[in-house]
N, C-alpha and C positions, 0 to 999 in steps of 0.2 A: 539377564547381566551379564552371566561370565558368556553366555554364546555371544552379546553383545559384545565383550571387549574382544574374545576373540577372533570374530567376524573385522572386527577395524581393525587386528594385527595380521591378516591372512591380507587384508586389501591393500594396508601400507604395504606389507614384506614384500607381495607381488608386480611394485610399482619399481619402474626402469628411471630411462630417461625422460616419456613424453608427464608434459604435464596432464592433473589431476586436478581438479576445484574441489576445495575443501574449506572447515569454517574451524575459528576458535572456538573450545568447544564451556575453556575455564571459566570460571564466574573469577577470577584472579584474572591481573594479565600476567598472560604468555608469555615469559625471558625466550626471548632468541637468543643462542650463541656460534660461536666462530666454527666451535666442530662437533662432535656428534658426542658428548661428555658432560657433565656438570663441573667435568672439572676445566672445559674452553672460556674463555673472558666471553659475557652477555652484551651484544652488539645493539639488544634493541628489546621492544614487548611492544606486546596487541594486546588490543584489547575484547572480550565477551565479541563475541557474533563478525569480524573483524574476515574478508573474503583472503586466502592464501591458493597457490597453486603446489601442488606436492612435483615433489620433482624423482628424489625414492625414497629410499627407508625404513628401520622394521621398527627397532624400539624407541630407538629417534630421526626423526623425519628432515629430512632434507626440502624448503620450502621456498616459494619464489611470492613475496610481498612486497606491496608499495608505501612507501614512504608518504610523508603530509608533502611536498615538494615534490609528486609523481613519480620519485624513481623507481627505477624496480629493485630488488634486495634479494641475494640471496640469502639463510640462516638455517640454520639447525631448532628443533625442539622439538621437546616430549611428544614421542607420537597419542597420549593419551589422551593432549592437550585438541586435538583437531577429530573432524568429523565428516563424515563427508556429508553433513547436514545442520543450516543455521540451526544457532539453540532458540528452542520454544522461546525467550525474555525478547530475542532480537524477535522474530517471527511474533511474540503479539502484539512490541512495539511497531513496528512497520503496516499489521494493522490498524491502529491505534493511528495512526500516522494519515492511513490511507484515506480511513470512515472518515476523521475533521475534514480533509480538503473537499471528500466527498459530501459534506455537511455542508460545506461555505458553498460551493457550488452550486447545492439544492437550493441557497438562501438565495443568492443570487439568482437564481431561476425563475427565482418566486416572486422576486421585487420586477423581474423585465413583462415579468404576466402578468402584478396587480399595475404593474403600466400598462402594458398593454390593454387589457380588461378598461380602465379608464380613459385612455384612447377611447377602446370600440365602441360606449358608452355617447362621450362627446361628438362622433362618426354618424353616432345610428339616429341622437338625436336633431345633426345639420340633414343628414335625407330627411330626417318627415317634415321639417323645416321648409329644404327643398321642393318636395312633394307638394307640397299644401301649396309655396309660390308656384312650383310649377303646372298643375291643375288649372293655377287663378288668370295666369297667361296663355294659361289653351291657342288660347280662342284667334290672338294673335298682335305679342308684343312684339314692340322692333328688341328685348331679349330677351326675346326666346332661346336665340343658338346659344348664346353666351350662358343664360342660366343653365340650357340642357348639354354644354359641353362639362359646366361644374359639378352638375347631378351625376355626369359620367365621374368625373375624375373621383369624385367624395364614393362613388360606390364602390372604386376597384382598390381604396385607399380602407374603407372596410371590410373589403373580402379579403386584404393581404392582413390585415390586422385579425383578422378568425382566426387563417389561417393559421400566422406564428402562435397569437395562442394555443391551438391544441396541438403544434409543435414541444413549447412547453411546456405544455402539460404530458405529453408522454415522455418526456428529457424531466419532470420532476416527477414520475413514476417509476422513473426508473433507476434515481438519484435513490430514494429513497427503498426502495429493493436493496438496490447494492450495499445501501447504508447498513442496512440490516444483517446483508449476510457477513458483514465483515463488523459487524457488534459480537453477531456469534460465537463467527469463528475466532476471531482475537477472545472472546467467552472461553468456550472451548480450549483455546492453544494453554492459556492462562492454570483453567482445571486439570490439563493436563499436571503440566509441572509440579504446580500442587500437590498431586498424587502420587509422583514423582515421587516428589523429595516428602513427602512421607512413606512412604516406604523406603528408606534409603537414611531417613533417620528411626526408623521402628525396625529397624536390620540394626544398624548399628548399638539403640540401646540393648537388643537382644544378646547381641554381643558382648554389649561388655556387662551382663548380670550373667551370663554364662562362663565369665570370666573371673567373676565376683564371686562365684559359686565352688568357682575352682579351688 
């Protein structure tokens, strides 16, 4: 943990005047001030996971952030409130949102697939009937040409429907795989956060017991 804090401090202290993307890592809303001191006026707050640009800083960091109105502003924030990677909770929420979207797409794909299967059945039945009529009129009917054209058209539609079903089946399999991967990643992120939180809680309890015996 100490190494991570030291690395973050070195990272922030090494910034000069170019922008570096970072994220708000405070569980509570991080306060933005007009200057690099707790005595300066609070000019705004940013929630956990917000994206900012680091301009420069060490103990206090000058950041550039976007307001709800779309305006870019600069302000100072405690360096421990920002990090180079998004917090676990933000990543987990993003993965869950993407997974939900994949589930909706999968449902729509399966509905389309079911409709095409039904259409394939109807076209297959029609093909069989046309084949029967075609054989009956093959000897020379006035409707032979018209019947053949209808037969060819229905057959083309059947082939197109079968190709669409194959494509939708492949897309459904791909969506299912993506959905499983997203669920796994979200679970892993939540587990990692739980382990980290347990580690922090354990350290605090040990510290309290140590102070008690002293």
